[in-house]
C-alpha positions as CSV (number, residue, x, y, z in Angstrom):
1,M,33.9,10.6,-16.6
2,S,30.2,10.1,-16.3
3,K,28.4,8.4,-13.5
4,A,26.1,5.9,-14.5
5,S,22.6,5.8,-12.5
6,A,20.1,3.4,-12.2
7,F,16.2,4.2,-12.2
8,F,13.8,2.0,-10.9
9,T,10.0,2.3,-12.2
10,R,7.3,0.8,-10.7
11,R,6.2,-2.5,-12.8
12,A,3.1,-3.2,-11.3
13,P,0.6,-1.6,-8.7
14,D,1.7,-1.8,-5.2
15,N,-0.9,-4.3,-3.2
16,I,0.3,-3.5,0.2
17,T,-0.3,0.0,0.2
18,E,-3.6,-0.2,-1.7
19,E,-4.8,-2.5,1.1
20,L,-3.3,-0.1,3.9
21,V,-5.1,3.0,2.0
22,A,-8.5,1.2,1.8
23,V,-8.3,0.2,5.4
24,L,-7.2,3.5,6.8
25,S,-9.7,5.5,4.5
26,S,-12.5,4.7,7.5
27,R,-12.4,7.2,10.1
28,A,-11.3,4.4,12.7
29,S,-7.6,4.5,14.2
30,F,-5.6,1.4,14.5
31,E,-3.0,-0.1,16.4
32,F,-0.2,-2.0,14.2
33,K,-1.3,-5.5,14.9
34,P,-5.1,-5.1,14.5
35,L,-4.3,-3.1,11.2
36,F,-1.9,-5.8,10.0
37,D,-4.4,-8.4,10.7
38,V,-7.1,-6.6,8.7
39,V,-4.8,-6.2,5.7
40,L,-3.6,-9.7,6.0
41,I,-7.0,-11.1,5.6
42,N,-7.8,-8.6,2.6
43,L,-4.8,-9.9,1.0
44,R,-5.5,-13.1,1.4
45,E,-9.0,-13.1,0.1
46,R,-7.5,-11.5,-3.2
47,N,-5.1,-14.4,-3.3
48,L,-2.1,-12.2,-2.8
49,A,-0.7,-13.4,0.4
50,S,0.6,-16.8,1.1
51,G,3.2,-17.7,3.7
52,G,6.0,-15.7,4.9
53,E,3.7,-13.8,7.4
54,E,6.9,-12.1,9.1
55,M,8.5,-10.7,6.0
56,L,4.9,-9.4,5.0
57,R,4.5,-7.9,8.5
58,L,7.7,-6.0,8.0
59,R,6.6,-4.8,4.5
60,V,3.4,-3.6,5.6
61,Y,5.3,-1.8,8.7
62,E,7.5,-0.2,6.2
63,K,4.8,0.8,3.6
64,L,2.7,2.4,7.0
65,Q,5.7,4.3,8.1
66,G,6.4,5.5,4.3
67,L,2.4,6.8,4.6
68,V,3.1,8.5,7.8
69,G,6.3,10.3,6.6
70,R,4.2,11.5,3.6
71,G,1.8,12.9,5.9
72,A,-1.1,10.7,4.6
73,V,-1.2,8.9,8.1
74,N,-1.3,10.3,11.7
75,R,0.4,8.3,14.4
76,T,-0.5,9.1,17.7
77,V,1.7,7.9,20.6
78,T,0.2,7.3,24.0
79,G,2.6,5.9,26.3
80,I,3.8,2.8,24.5
81,T,0.8,2.8,22.5
82,K,1.1,3.7,18.8
83,K,-2.2,4.5,16.8
84,Y,-2.5,5.1,13.2
85,K,-5.3,7.1,11.3
86,G,-5.5,8.0,7.9
87,V,-5.8,11.7,6.9
88,A,-9.0,12.0,4.8
89,P,-7.9,14.5,1.8
90,R,-4.6,12.5,1.5
91,M,-6.4,9.1,1.5
92,V,-8.8,10.3,-1.1
93,T,-6.0,11.7,-3.4
94,L,-3.8,8.3,-2.9
95,S,-6.5,6.2,-3.6
96,A,-7.3,7.9,-6.7
97,E,-3.7,7.8,-7.9
98,M,-3.6,3.8,-7.2
99,K,-7.1,3.5,-9.2
100,L,-5.3,5.4,-12.2
101,L,-2.0,3.1,-11.9
102,R,-4.3,0.0,-11.7
103,A,-6.2,1.1,-14.5
104,E,-3.2,1.9,-16.7
105,W,-1.9,-1.4,-15.7
106,S,-4.6,-3.3,-16.4
107,Q,-4.8,-1.9,-20.0
108,K,-1.1,-2.3,-20.5
109,L,-1.7,-5.9,-19.9
110,L,-4.6,-6.1,-22.2
111,T,-2.5,-4.5,-24.9
112,K,0.2,-7.3,-24.3
113,A,-2.1,-10.2,-24.6
114,A,-3.9,-8.7,-27.7
115,A,-0.5,-8.3,-29.3
116,R,0.6,-11.9,-28.5
117,S,-2.8,-13.2,-30.1
């Protein structure tokens, strides 16, 4: 008997991770609340966040912890304060990967639109 397995493929670029990488690419270190505020403002400017702030906060925190786990972000704990700072070489690599994914996604959408016309 063979076991069926499901695979998840990313259908669109990840906007939250893109914003986290953009913000953490600076040389500054952030506590989570100010980092979230900057990401939220950037997402709202791009019209990608409306309402549901608590759920978005959880998703941003989850993505941030994923970046910490991948070694792209350093977490420094001082007492009860946690600060996050991007690792420059990893941030450059992630940014390039996301730009490539975004370009491929845009091309795919243009191809679909042309096929419909």
